[in-house]
C-alpha positions in Angstrom: -7.5 17.5 -13.8 -4.2 18.9 -12.7 -1.1 16.7 -12.6 2.1 16.8 -10.6 5.6 16.4 -12.1 7.8 14.8 -9.5 11.6 14.7 -9.9 14.0 12.9 -7.6 16.7 15.4 -6.7 18.5 13.6 -3.8 19.5 10.0 -3.1 17.6 7.6 -0.9 20.7 6.1 0.5 20.9 6.4 4.3 17.3 7.4 4.5 14.5 5.8 6.5 12.9 2.7 5.1 9.5 4.5 4.8 11.1 7.2 2.6 12.8 4.6 0.3 9.5 2.7 -0.1 7.6 5.9 -0.8 10.0 6.8 -3.6 9.6 3.4 -5.1 5.8 3.6 -4.8 5.9 6.9 -6.7 8.0 5.2 -9.4 11.3 6.9 -8.7 14.5 4.8 -8.7 17.4 7.1 -9.2 18.4 10.8 -9.1 16.9 12.6 -12.1 14.0 10.3 -12.6 10.7 12.1 -13.4 7.2 10.9 -13.1 3.9 12.6 -13.8 1.0 11.7 -11.4 -2.6 12.8 -11.0 -3.0 15.5 -8.3 -4.8 13.5 -5.7 -4.6 13.6 -1.9 -2.8 10.2 -1.8 0.0 11.4 -4.1 0.3 14.8 -2.2 0.7 12.8 1.0 3.5 10.7 -0.5 5.2 13.8 -1.8 5.0 15.4 1.6 6.7 12.4 3.1 9.8 12.8 0.8 9.7 16.5 0.2 13.4 16.8 1.0 14.3 14.3 -1.7 12.1 15.5 -4.6 11.1 18.6 -6.6 7.4 19.0 -7.5 5.8 21.1 -10.3 2.2 21.4 -11.3 1.6 20.7 -15.0 -1.5 20.4 -17.1 
C-alpha cells in the first residue's frame, strides 16, 4: 500500500484551532518534523485541511 510522507513547512502559530489540532493529530509538532502515514482517505482529508502548512510526497 502507498504511503504519504508529510513534512511540516510552516508554523501553526496564528492559525485556526482546527488547523493546529489537525497538525497534532498527524503527529507534527514543529517545522521540519516528518511523519510517514498510510495513504487513506482520512489522512488525505487531514492533509487537505493543512495543505498550506505541509509538504506531501508519496513513498513506497
